[in-house]
PAVO-47818 format. One line per field, with one value per residue (C-alpha): residue number from 1; residue in three letters; x, y, z. Coordinates in nm, 4 decimals. Last residue first. Example, Ala and Ser with C-alpha at 12.3 -4.5 7.8 and 13.67 -1.06 7.14 Angstrom:
BEGIN
num (2,1) $
residuo (SER,ALA) $
u (1.3670,1.2300) $
v (-0.1060,-0.4500) $
w (0.7140,0.7800) $
END
This chain:
BEGIN
num (496,495,494,493,492,491,490,489,488,487,486,485,484,483,482,481,480,479,478,477,476,475,474,473,472,471,470,469,468,467,466,465,464,463,462,461,460,459,458,457,456,455,454,453,452,451,450,449,448,447,446,445,444,443,442,441,440,439,438,437,436,435,434,433,432,431,430,429,428,427,426,425,424,423,422,421,420,419,418,417,416,415,414,413,412,411,410,409,408,407,406,405,404,403,402,401,400,399,398,397,396,395,394,393,392,391,390,389,388,387,386,385,384,383,382,381,380,379,378,377,376,375,374,373,372,371,370,369,368,367,366,365,364,363,362,361,360,359,358,357,356,355,354,353,352,351,350,349,348,347,346,345,344,343,342,341,340,339,338,337,336,335,334,333,332,331,330,329,328,327,326,325,324,323,322,321,320,319,318,317,316,315,314,313,312,311,310,309,308,307,306,305,304,303,302,301,300,299,298,297,296,295,294,293,292,291,290,289,288,287,286,285,284,283,282,281,280,279,278,277,276,275,274,273,272,271,270,269,268,267,266,265,264,263,262,261,260,259,258,257,256,255,254,253,252,251,250,249,248,247,246,245,244,243,242,241,240,239,238,237,236,235,234,233,232,231,230,229,228,227,226,225,224,223,222,221,220,219,218,217,216,215,214,213,212,211,210,209,208,207,206,205,204,203,202,201,200,199,198,197,196,195,194,193,192,191,190,189,188,187,186,185,184,183,182,181,180,179,178,177,176,175,174,173,172,171,170,169,168,167,166,165,164,163,162,161,160,159,158,157,156,155,154,153,152,151,150,149,148,147,146,145,144,143,142,141,140,139,138,137,136,135,134,133,132,131,130,129,128,127,126,125,124,123,122,121,120,119,118,117,116,115,114,113,112,111,110,109,108,107,106,105,104,103,102,101,100,99,98,97,96,95,94,93,92,91,90,89,88,87,86,85,84,83,82,81,80,79,78,77,76,75,74,73,72,71,70,69,68,67,66,65,64,63,62,61,60,59,58,57,56,55,54,53,52,51,50,49,48,47,46,45,44,43,42,41,40,39,38,37,36,35,34,33,32,31,30,29,28,27,26,25,24,23,22,21,20,19,18,17,16,15,14,13,12,11,10,9,8,7,6,5,4,3,2,1) $
residuo (LEU,THR,LYS,MET,TYR,GLU,VAL,LEU,ALA,ASP,LYS,ASP,ASN,ALA,PRO,LEU,ASN,THR,GLY,TYR,LEU,HIS,GLY,SER,ASN,SER,ASN,GLY,PRO,LEU,SER,THR,ASP,LEU,LYS,PHE,TYR,GLN,LYS,GLY,SER,GLU,GLU,ALA,VAL,ASP,SER,VAL,PHE,GLY,VAL,LYS,ASP,PRO,ASP,PHE,VAL,ASP,TYR,GLY,ARG,TYR,PHE,GLU,LYS,PRO,ARG,ASN,GLU,PRO,PRO,GLU,LEU,LEU,ASP,LYS,LEU,THR,PRO,VAL,SER,GLY,ASN,HIS,LEU,TYR,PRO,ALA,ARG,LEU,TRP,ILE,GLY,ASP,LEU,PRO,MET,ASN,ALA,TYR,GLY,ASN,THR,LYS,GLN,PHE,HIS,ARG,PHE,GLN,GLN,ASP,GLU,GLY,GLN,TYR,SER,ILE,GLY,ALA,PHE,LEU,THR,ARG,GLN,ASN,LYS,LEU,LEU,GLU,LYS,THR,TYR,SER,ASP,LEU,ARG,GLY,PRO,ASP,THR,GLY,ILE,GLU,GLU,ILE,ALA,THR,VAL,THR,GLY,VAL,LYS,ALA,GLY,ASP,PHE,ALA,HIS,CYS,SER,ALA,CYS,ASN,ASN,GLU,TYR,ILE,GLN,LYS,GLY,GLN,ALA,ALA,LEU,GLN,GLN,ASN,ILE,GLU,TYR,PRO,TYR,ALA,PRO,PRO,PRO,LEU,GLU,TRP,LEU,TRP,ASP,ALA,VAL,ARG,HIS,ILE,ALA,ASP,PHE,ASP,ILE,THR,THR,PRO,THR,VAL,LEU,ALA,LEU,ALA,ALA,SER,ASN,ASN,ARG,GLU,ASN,VAL,SER,THR,ASN,ASN,GLY,ASP,TRP,HIS,LEU,GLN,MET,GLY,GLU,ARG,PRO,LYS,GLN,GLN,TRP,VAL,SER,PRO,PHE,ASP,ALA,ILE,GLY,ASN,LEU,GLU,GLU,GLN,PRO,ILE,GLN,ASP,ALA,PRO,VAL,ASN,PHE,GLN,ARG,THR,LYS,TYR,SER,SER,PHE,THR,ASP,VAL,ARG,GLY,PRO,GLY,TYR,GLU,SER,GLN,ARG,ASP,LEU,PHE,ALA,PHE,LYS,SER,ARG,GLN,THR,ILE,LEU,ALA,ASP,ARG,THR,GLN,PRO,ILE,ALA,PHE,TYR,ARG,TYR,ILE,LEU,LYS,GLU,LEU,PRO,ASN,LEU,ASN,ALA,GLY,LEU,ALA,GLU,ILE,THR,PRO,MET,MET,LYS,ASP,ALA,THR,PHE,ARG,GLU,ASP,ILE,VAL,VAL,GLU,SER,LEU,PHE,LYS,ILE,TYR,GLY,GLU,LEU,ASP,VAL,THR,ASN,SER,PRO,MET,ALA,SER,ILE,ILE,GLN,PRO,GLN,SER,GLN,PRO,THR,ASP,ARG,LEU,THR,GLY,ALA,HIS,CYS,THR,ALA,CYS,ASN,GLN,ALA,VAL,ARG,LYS,PHE,GLY,ILE,LYS,ALA,GLN,SER,PHE,GLY,ILE,PRO,LEU,ASP,HIS,GLU,PRO,GLU,GLN,ILE,PHE,GLY,PHE,SER,ALA,TYR,GLY,GLU,GLY,PRO,LEU,LYS,ASP,ALA,PHE,VAL,VAL,PRO,LEU,ALA,GLN,TRP,VAL,TRP,TYR,PRO,ILE,GLY,ASN,ALA,ALA,GLU,GLY,GLY,ILE,SER,GLY,TYR,LYS,TYR,HIS,GLU,ASN,ILE,ASP,ALA,TYR,LYS,VAL,ALA,GLY,ASN,GLY,LEU,LEU,LEU,PRO,SER,ILE,LEU,TYR,LEU,LEU,VAL,ALA,VAL,LEU,ILE,ALA,VAL,ILE,VAL,GLY,VAL,ILE,LYS,TRP,TRP,ALA,GLN,LYS,LEU,ASN,PHE,GLU,LYS,SER,GLU,LYS,SER,GLY,GLU,ILE,GLU,THR,THR,MET) $
u (2.7086,2.3601,2.2768,2.6589,2.5745,2.3313,2.5514,2.8429,2.6067,2.5619,2.9128,3.0143,2.6663,2.8421,3.1782,3.4410,3.7098,3.5879,3.6357,3.8448,3.8379,3.9017,3.9504,3.7481,3.4611,3.6060,3.3290,3.6451,3.6987,3.4412,3.3325,3.1205,2.8367,2.6307,2.2841,2.0247,1.7106,1.3981,1.1244,0.7707,0.6317,0.9147,1.2121,1.5440,1.4794,1.7365,1.9458,1.7323,1.9177,2.2262,2.1593,2.1090,1.8332,1.6608,1.6366,1.5214,1.4148,1.5400,1.6644,1.8583,2.1071,2.0678,2.2993,2.5685,2.8285,2.7094,2.9723,3.0727,3.4416,3.4788,3.4975,3.1550,3.1669,3.0558,2.7729,2.6159,2.6468,2.4671,2.5669,2.8563,3.0186,2.9824,3.2938,3.4764,3.3018,2.9742,2.6693,2.5291,2.5082,2.2657,2.3343,2.6589,2.5106,2.8389,3.0909,3.4406,3.6614,3.9771,4.1388,4.2059,4.5749,4.9015,4.8478,4.8629,4.7714,4.6051,4.6836,4.7591,4.3979,4.4659,4.1661,4.3874,4.1621,4.0116,3.6855,3.7315,4.0147,4.1010,4.4303,4.5161,4.1650,4.3465,4.6721,4.6948,4.5041,4.7253,5.0302,4.7801,4.6298,5.0125,5.0538,4.7751,4.3926,4.2241,4.4686,4.3213,3.9970,4.0742,4.2588,3.9426,4.0124,4.3682,4.3305,4.6523,4.8356,4.5748,4.7500,4.5331,4.5191,4.4356,4.1387,4.0870,4.3897,4.4392,4.0684,3.8732,3.6213,3.5942,3.6721,4.0237,4.0557,3.7077,3.6633,3.8189,3.8597,3.6101,3.3530,3.3683,3.2849,3.0036,2.8298,2.7373,2.5651,2.3732,2.2648,2.1479,2.0135,1.8213,1.7513,1.3729,1.3852,1.4817,1.8415,1.9436,2.0085,2.3390,2.4655,2.4491,2.7860,2.9054,2.7169,2.4737,2.8343,2.9037,2.5291,2.6096,2.9995,2.8456,2.6074,2.8484,3.1495,2.9378,3.1167,3.1679,3.5092,3.6749,3.4158,3.0896,2.9129,3.1887,3.3655,3.2076,3.3481,3.7207,3.5564,3.4385,3.7168,3.9382,3.7126,3.7073,4.1083,4.2670,4.3220,4.3793,4.3082,4.1953,3.7937,3.8453,3.9229,4.2241,4.1671,4.2122,3.8781,3.6333,3.5468,3.3772,3.1898,2.8703,2.6195,2.8092,2.7384,2.9412,2.8394,2.9887,3.3139,3.4279,3.8374,3.7278,3.9628,4.3708,4.4645,4.3241,4.5448,4.2677,4.4401,4.0395,3.9136,4.1188,4.2627,4.0878,4.2128,3.8792,3.6829,3.8458,4.0875,3.7654,3.6374,3.8524,3.8434,3.5220,3.4188,3.0343,2.8615,2.4995,2.2923,2.4761,2.8606,2.8763,3.2033,3.4459,3.5332,3.2276,3.2012,3.4943,3.3366,3.2469,3.4295,3.3107,2.9289,2.9852,3.1082,2.8083,2.6278,2.7372,2.7039,2.3157,2.2709,2.4128,2.2164,1.8849,1.9633,2.1288,1.8521,1.5261,1.5487,1.5936,1.3863,1.1782,1.2063,1.1877,0.8300,0.7020,0.7974,0.4557,0.6808,0.3342,0.4980,0.2999,0.5138,0.8541,0.6936,0.6198,1.0013,1.1815,1.1383,1.1880,1.3999,1.5869,1.7541,1.5075,1.8235,1.9392,2.2870,2.2016,1.9882,2.2189,2.4512,2.1654,2.0770,2.4685,2.4997,2.1540,2.2263,2.6106,2.4130,2.1904,2.0287,1.8485,2.1118,2.2029,2.3740,2.3102,2.2776,1.9621,1.7194,1.3519,1.2058,0.9951,0.6076,0.5797,0.4422,0.7304,0.8561,1.0150,1.1427,1.4847,1.5876,1.8603,2.0266,2.3975,2.4750,2.2494,2.1804,2.4973,2.4533,2.2762,2.2072,1.8997,1.8377,1.5979,1.6258,1.8563,2.0859,1.8738,1.9545,1.7482,1.9099,1.8417,1.9607,1.6040,1.4480,1.2397,0.9291,0.8830,0.6156,0.5605,0.8940,1.1074,1.4222,1.6256,1.6544,1.6883,1.3790,1.2185,1.3683,1.0888,0.8735,1.0955,1.4537,1.4160,1.5515,1.1984,1.0782,1.2726,1.0787,0.8621,1.2392,1.4024,1.1345,1.1895,1.5553,1.5126,1.2611,1.4374,1.7562,2.0508,2.2679,2.6788,2.9098,2.6697,2.4273,2.6502,2.6980,2.6256,2.1820,1.9690,1.7571,1.8964,2.1194,1.8920,1.5820,1.7671,1.8749,1.5368,1.5763,1.5816,1.6949,1.6700,1.9554,1.9767,1.7945,1.4809,1.4377,1.7126,1.5878,1.2130,1.2147,1.3219,1.0050,0.8462,1.1530,1.1700,0.7314,0.7614,1.0349,0.9083,0.5426,0.8025,0.9569,0.5747,0.5074,0.8429,0.7758,0.4138,0.5170,0.7383,0.5506,0.2872,0.5697,0.6904,0.3256,0.2590,0.5755,0.4727,0.1424,0.3707,0.5195,0.2810,0.0761,0.4242,0.4537,0.0967,0.0741,0.4696,0.2943,0.0466) $
v (7.9052,8.0848,8.3483,8.3959,8.5766,8.9024,8.8960,9.0132,9.1482,9.3623,9.4487,9.5360,9.7660,9.9549,9.9692,9.7902,9.8315,9.5863,9.2670,9.1526,9.3329,8.9789,9.1725,9.2767,9.1969,9.1692,8.8866,8.7130,8.9864,9.2197,9.4710,9.2810,9.3208,9.0480,9.1090,8.7626,8.7896,8.8342,8.5959,8.7773,8.7664,8.9542,9.0569,9.2339,9.2382,9.3891,9.0805,8.9270,8.7340,8.6506,8.7370,9.1533,9.1743,8.8161,8.9266,8.5603,8.5520,8.3079,8.5584,8.3733,8.6618,9.0814,9.3514,9.5756,9.7222,9.6593,9.7047,10.0506,10.0624,9.6901,9.7671,9.6875,9.3899,9.1717,9.4095,9.2986,8.9007,8.9786,8.9023,9.0235,8.8502,8.5057,8.4341,8.2254,8.5446,8.6082,8.5496,8.3774,7.9908,8.0013,8.1914,8.0461,7.7004,7.6432,7.8911,7.6953,7.7569,7.9715,7.8385,8.0818,8.1749,8.0657,7.6958,7.3884,7.0417,6.8177,6.4896,6.1591,6.1476,5.7281,5.5705,5.3067,5.1839,4.7726,4.8042,5.0623,5.0601,5.1846,5.1492,5.5279,5.7217,6.0219,6.0756,6.3363,6.5350,6.5716,6.6808,6.9359,7.0566,7.1735,7.3483,7.5553,7.5868,7.9001,8.1088,8.0684,8.0849,8.4286,8.5491,8.7679,8.8735,9.0058,8.8836,8.9270,8.8793,8.5696,8.3639,8.2214,7.9104,7.6668,7.5011,7.6504,7.8825,7.7580,7.7347,7.4379,7.4256,7.7750,7.9931,8.0989,8.1503,8.2453,8.5416,8.8663,8.7496,8.5064,8.6480,8.9404,8.8161,8.5709,8.8945,9.0025,8.6787,8.7344,9.0580,8.8513,8.6411,8.8584,8.6313,8.4795,8.2812,7.9899,7.9583,7.5608,7.3835,7.2202,6.8855,6.6020,6.4711,6.2990,6.3795,6.0459,5.8617,6.0940,6.0472,5.6428,5.7060,5.8382,5.5337,5.2549,5.4948,5.4605,5.6893,5.4950,5.4272,5.7648,5.9214,6.0889,6.4430,6.6951,6.4583,6.4390,6.6760,6.5816,6.1779,6.3819,6.6025,6.2812,6.1397,6.4311,6.4443,6.7346,6.8968,7.2166,7.4365,7.7121,7.7326,7.3597,7.2094,7.2247,7.0532,6.6669,6.5486,6.8658,6.7070,6.4756,6.6567,6.8259,6.9386,6.9906,7.3865,7.5643,7.6804,7.9960,7.9949,8.1631,8.1326,8.3776,8.2244,8.1575,8.4332,8.4118,8.1213,7.7871,7.7354,7.7828,7.5883,7.2728,7.0721,6.7477,6.6313,6.4995,6.7670,7.0577,7.0836,6.9690,7.2430,7.4811,7.4096,7.4066,7.7727,7.7879,7.9710,7.9663,8.1037,8.3915,8.3006,8.5216,8.6670,8.4723,8.4851,8.2789,8.0007,7.9122,7.7655,7.4555,7.2103,7.2500,7.2348,6.9101,6.7739,6.9337,6.7303,6.3827,6.4507,6.5493,6.2574,6.0344,6.1524,6.1522,5.8245,5.6148,5.6624,5.7812,5.7151,5.2921,5.2956,5.4330,5.1698,4.8944,5.0015,5.0228,5.3216,5.4479,5.7787,5.9971,6.3715,6.3992,6.1118,6.2375,6.6202,6.3678,6.2417,6.6034,6.7377,6.4646,6.3138,6.6400,6.9031,7.1500,7.2844,7.4035,7.3621,7.1118,7.3624,7.5791,7.4006,7.2280,7.6104,7.7144,7.4340,7.5063,7.8673,7.8366,7.5837,7.8527,7.6856,7.9677,7.9593,7.5997,7.5150,7.4443,7.0197,6.9287,7.2255,7.2890,7.5548,7.7390,7.8175,8.1923,8.4922,8.6483,8.6249,8.3098,8.1792,7.9243,7.6749,7.5134,7.2007,7.1651,7.2291,7.0381,6.7399,6.5945,6.4067,6.4612,6.2389,6.1260,5.8516,5.5701,5.3550,4.9542,5.0766,5.2096,5.4998,5.8531,6.1232,6.5027,6.6992,6.7735,6.8024,6.5314,6.3962,6.3897,6.4120,6.7665,6.8508,7.0952,7.2669,7.3702,7.7331,7.8062,7.8833,7.5421,7.3858,7.4712,7.7762,8.1071,8.2128,7.8932,7.9245,7.9653,7.6476,7.4511,7.2177,7.1448,7.2542,6.9668,6.7403,6.5623,6.5301,6.3635,6.0773,6.0484,5.9735,6.2685,6.0429,6.1249,5.8642,5.5584,5.7743,6.0152,5.7250,5.8707,5.8058,5.8671,6.1635,6.4685,6.2457,5.9745,6.1249,6.2351,5.9133,5.7609,5.3719,5.5258,5.3273,5.4552,5.2874,4.9829,4.7905,4.6694,4.4271,4.4362,4.6794,4.6206,4.2902,4.3922,4.4100,4.1434,3.8964,4.0100,3.9335,3.5983,3.4995,3.6441,3.4371,3.1324,3.1706,3.1594,2.8819,2.6845,2.7617,2.6672,2.3230,2.2869,2.3842,2.0705,1.8290,1.9429,1.8574,1.5199,1.4145,1.5207,1.3331,1.0251,1.0705,1.1053,0.7476,0.5408,0.6476,0.5958,0.1863,0.1393,0.2153,0.0459) $
w (-7.3976,-7.5351,-7.2430,-7.3351,-7.6517,-7.5500,-7.2810,-7.4969,-7.7225,-7.4913,-7.3613,-7.6870,-7.7194,-7.4410,-7.5388,-7.4063,-7.1048,-6.8196,-7.0559,-6.8780,-6.5413,-6.3547,-6.0455,-5.6992,-5.5699,-5.2169,-5.0062,-4.8029,-4.5886,-4.5750,-4.8200,-5.0543,-4.8159,-4.9354,-4.7526,-4.7146,-4.8147,-4.5178,-4.5868,-4.5064,-4.7953,-4.9797,-4.8253,-4.9740,-5.3697,-5.5224,-5.5833,-5.9105,-6.0834,-6.3299,-6.6489,-6.6588,-6.9124,-6.8028,-6.4289,-6.2476,-5.9965,-5.7113,-5.4231,-5.1962,-5.2954,-5.1477,-5.2513,-5.1759,-5.2992,-5.6999,-5.9420,-6.0338,-5.8732,-5.9371,-6.3240,-6.5266,-6.7162,-6.3663,-6.3592,-6.6992,-6.5783,-6.2801,-5.8840,-5.8467,-5.4801,-5.5820,-5.4331,-5.7405,-5.9458,-6.0511,-5.8903,-6.0851,-6.2207,-6.4596,-6.7207,-6.6819,-6.8739,-7.0260,-6.8634,-6.8781,-6.5743,-6.5888,-6.2540,-5.9739,-5.8649,-5.7157,-5.6358,-5.4061,-5.5564,-5.5401,-5.7762,-5.5355,-5.3087,-5.2946,-5.4191,-5.5607,-5.8406,-5.8406,-5.8625,-5.5951,-5.3523,-4.9948,-4.8951,-4.8182,-4.8982,-4.6536,-4.6072,-4.9279,-4.7333,-4.4741,-4.7378,-4.9191,-4.5849,-4.5104,-4.8301,-4.7877,-4.9336,-4.7589,-4.9216,-5.1875,-5.1580,-4.9747,-5.2493,-5.3583,-5.7936,-5.9096,-6.1742,-6.2821,-5.9028,-5.8379,-6.0820,-6.3544,-6.3281,-6.5987,-6.7361,-7.0585,-7.1697,-7.5159,-7.5735,-7.6368,-7.4038,-7.3758,-7.0963,-7.1089,-7.4998,-7.5431,-7.4069,-7.5165,-7.9217,-7.9290,-7.7128,-7.9561,-8.2001,-8.0705,-7.9352,-8.2697,-8.3410,-8.0333,-8.1284,-8.4517,-8.2426,-7.9425,-7.7368,-7.5634,-7.1740,-7.1748,-7.1897,-7.2260,-6.9546,-6.8875,-7.0802,-6.8048,-7.0464,-6.7312,-6.4789,-6.4948,-6.4454,-6.1804,-5.9977,-5.9875,-5.9175,-5.5636,-5.4962,-5.5869,-5.3951,-5.0596,-4.8543,-4.5212,-4.4767,-4.6127,-4.3899,-4.5265,-4.5600,-4.6301,-4.7735,-5.0643,-5.2170,-5.1897,-5.3319,-5.5809,-5.6773,-5.6677,-5.9400,-6.1729,-6.1838,-6.1728,-5.8588,-5.6676,-5.9485,-5.7172,-5.7820,-5.8060,-6.1155,-6.2827,-6.6380,-6.6138,-6.6867,-6.7797,-7.0813,-6.8982,-6.5641,-6.7823,-6.5285,-6.1749,-6.1013,-5.8340,-5.5093,-5.4003,-5.2375,-4.8797,-4.7912,-4.4667,-4.3051,-4.3296,-4.3011,-3.9606,-3.8436,-3.7235,-3.4124,-3.2286,-3.4251,-3.3131,-3.6735,-3.6031,-3.9355,-4.1082,-3.9120,-3.8476,-4.1378,-4.3484,-4.1892,-4.2547,-4.6054,-4.7909,-4.6809,-4.8289,-5.0735,-5.1842,-4.9221,-4.6949,-4.6078,-4.2967,-4.2817,-4.0606,-3.7088,-3.5309,-3.8078,-3.7107,-3.4197,-3.6670,-3.4413,-3.1933,-3.2877,-3.4321,-3.1220,-2.9780,-3.2671,-3.2125,-2.7948,-2.8468,-3.1063,-2.8615,-2.5782,-2.8071,-3.0143,-2.6457,-2.4202,-2.5075,-2.8642,-2.7887,-2.5150,-2.7148,-3.0218,-2.7821,-2.6151,-2.9598,-3.2209,-3.4429,-3.4679,-3.5531,-3.5279,-3.1910,-3.0625,-3.1718,-3.0455,-2.6390,-2.6702,-2.7129,-2.3988,-2.1421,-2.4296,-2.3789,-2.5480,-2.4331,-2.2202,-2.5452,-2.6529,-2.8914,-3.0351,-3.1157,-3.3000,-3.5133,-3.6019,-3.6278,-3.9305,-4.0856,-4.1500,-4.2702,-4.4637,-4.6337,-4.9565,-5.2803,-5.5211,-5.4962,-5.7870,-6.0808,-6.0894,-6.0439,-6.1263,-5.9416,-6.1157,-5.8906,-5.9088,-6.0849,-5.8329,-5.8115,-6.1461,-6.4188,-6.0927,-6.0828,-5.8373,-5.6898,-5.7006,-5.6463,-5.2342,-5.1604,-5.4033,-5.3631,-5.0096,-4.6549,-4.4101,-4.2004,-3.9889,-3.9704,-3.7113,-3.6461,-3.9953,-4.1892,-4.4548,-4.6244,-4.7747,-4.7521,-5.1002,-5.1615,-4.8409,-4.6886,-4.5980,-5.0527,-5.2002,-5.1717,-5.2568,-5.0438,-5.1443,-4.9173,-4.8586,-4.4761,-4.4052,-4.5941,-4.2765,-4.0790,-4.0632,-4.0277,-3.9728,-3.7155,-3.3375,-3.1895,-3.3721,-3.1475,-3.0260,-3.3591,-3.6108,-3.3932,-3.4238,-3.7187,-3.7408,-3.3970,-3.5689,-3.8442,-3.6083,-3.7648,-4.0033,-3.9628,-3.9381,-4.0719,-4.2301,-4.4742,-4.7550,-4.9750,-4.9816,-5.2445,-5.2219,-5.5136,-5.6841,-5.6431,-5.7748,-6.0694,-6.1284,-6.1387,-5.9674,-5.6245,-5.3204,-4.9581,-4.8395,-4.5669,-4.2792,-4.3669,-4.0611,-3.7223,-3.5793,-3.6862,-3.5539,-3.2708,-3.0956,-3.2272,-3.1782,-2.8201,-2.7960,-2.9805,-2.8092,-2.4456,-2.5555,-2.5952,-2.2557,-2.0893,-2.3264,-2.2606,-1.8599,-1.8987,-2.0687,-1.7769,-1.5135,-1.6512,-1.6998,-1.2837,-1.1697,-1.4186,-1.2433,-0.9009,-0.9901,-1.0623,-0.7133,-0.5028,-0.6942,-0.6662,-0.2491,-0.2557,-0.3976,-0.2628,0.0646,0.0076) $
END
């Protein structure tokens, strides 16, 4: 009897253990399922957003910046809401970024998912612009032209200001992120609260220190940037306060980037410091990526498209008879330096001769050249070594081809002369002050209207040519021509 009772007890205990393990198994399965549900958004769908259309890829495709410099998507979306008081207008469009209605990011901003969605920038930040025929016209978006409305310095300073604001905390930002429709699961909320927001704050504080030299420079305004000061601080960790004053104010206009094939072998950049289109492209990308995060496939897809992309044709009426007169004047006075087959095109004219503002030339130093030659060392793409080998220090500014010159205003390397007609005037007769960032075109003077200070509440940037880096002196070629010859020359240049 005792044995039967003990056997029954053991059987019950065995059944109880089995039931218990079944319960544990169910609980574990549920926990695993919940965990998989929570982490699946972080594991699935990683990579950059892809675009089949090349122009869409150019405007919105990633070039690899998200991995090293990306801002979490929902943080980026929340910043102009939480810190609306620090914006010059409404949203990121107040910095002149172009917003297309079917996209949630402006042109020049890309998106990639690395655990969570991140936002970075691409080539179109500086090389896509807008054109209006009249103040009432809808803007025409033109890829590969200079970004004439984009105030890059304003955007950088906005990020630098918000990051030291006491509101840059998870407690302040998470309600806005949720109100914007983030729909994060509990794990994602924890990641945003304890990782994404604090890490973004730390990264932007570091970036703020790298751009501290901005306080010692003339303002850029729309359509301009100082390429090499940030190059020194971000790529080579030169403290911002140790950049010599004479190397600051290397401010330059964003260039057009169409029709690159005939430029191969020319001295590129404003000061002609490189003769390789590929190196020039990789160098420009370093404003947004690192040598180890750059997406060469994406960069080369864009480069292949730009290789033979023609400039936009002049869209307004041309006086063909006057233009025909201007052609001969152009060939006699301009073609040797600026026609694709000119003897001096793509070569450097010494600063003593050209006489334009020396700031951009002085910003590129032999020390920087030495450091640049270390970049991309040991990195190859499709079997080709990517290390920089073609950079050089020059003594002036490069003679650029003038294709699509009508759309490349304002003029000179620093954008200090608003129109082609103004450029043909002696420096003392060129505008001392004018406004940048307005995209209404002036077909008579050939350039953007530059006397509008404000429109519909938007303030435009007043460029003062007396400030360092902004001089409108030099380039005296054609300034002594008779007035009717100048008119004919400008008419012809509309056709280039």
